[in-house]
N, C-alpha and C positions, 0 to 999 in steps of 0.2 A: 449420497447426494443430500444436500441441505434441504430442510423443509422450506416450502415456499413461504415467504414473508411479504405480504402484500404492500405494507408501508415501504418497505426497502425497494421492492420492484418498482413502485411508483416513483420514488426518488431516483432510481437509476434511469428510468424511462424519461422523466420530465426535467431532471436537472443534469445528469451526467452525460447521457448519450443523445440528448435532444438535438435534432437536426444533423445527426450523424448517420450517413448512409452506408459507408464502407467500413471494413474492419479497421483500417488505418484511422479514419475519422473517429470511430469509437475509442480506439487506443489513446488518441490525443485528448478525447473528452475526459477519459479516466485520469490521465496525467494532470490535466488542468484542474480537475475536481480535487485530486489529491494535493496538489500544490497549494490551492487556495483555501482548503478546508483544514489541513493539518497545521497545528501550531508548533513551529520549531523553536528550540530544540525540545526534545522529550525523550524520556527513558523507555526503552523497550527490551523485551526478553526474546531470546531465540527459542522457537518452539519446534523447530525441526532442522536437521542439518541438511545442507544442499551442496551439490557438487561444485557449483559456481561461487561458493561463499566459504570463508575461513571460520565462520562462526560455529561455536559448539552449542548444542542443546542446553538451555538453561542460562547461557551466558547473557549478561545485560550490556547494552550499549546506549550511547547517546545518539539519537537520530537528529541530524542537523540540517537536512534539506533533501532536495530531489536533484540528482545529477543530470546533466544534459545528455541522456541517452535516449535512443529511439524507443519510444513506448510500444508495447504490444498488448494484446488482449490476454495473453498468457502470463506476462511478467512486467511488473512495474518495479523499478529500483528506487531505493532511498539511500541517501548518503549518511554514513555512520562514522563516529570517531572510533578508531580500533588501533590499538598499539602505537599510539602516537601519530597516526596518519588518518586521513579520510578516505573511504572507499565506498563503492556502491554495493549493496546487497539486495536481494529480492524482498520485497515487502511481505510476501507470503510467508516468510520464515520468521516474522516478528509479531509479537503482540504487545500492546502498550502496557507499561507499568505505571509510570507517572506521566499522565498526559491529560489535556483538556477533553471535555466531553465531545467536542467536534472531532478531534483527533481520533478518538476511541470509535466514534461512529464512522469515520471515513475508512479507517483500517477494517472494521467489521464489514462494511459494504464491499470492500475489496475481497475479503476472504469469502464472503457470501457469493459474490460473483464467481470466484474461482471454483467453489464447491457445487455450483449449479450445473 
């Protein structure tokens, strides 16, 4: 489990899931936060292989947006360019390589949330 980060905890509570009472509302809060905070496109590296994704560990991709999928508190997807097409992959399997500070923070917030 990740060590508690008070600044991050406060941001999650006051910016991301503020006024969200159900798990579904919290998932939507996360999706909105990620959409509004990340600056697309950006380059990211696969940090773990996942059953639901064709990406290989260490592979780099261009992240181009967030697909219109149903958000959940365990999995948020991003759209990447891969082999000439666009597909959704779990954000948990990516780390930013070339990205804005806001994008890096948003991804770190999501990874922190998953590891708590």
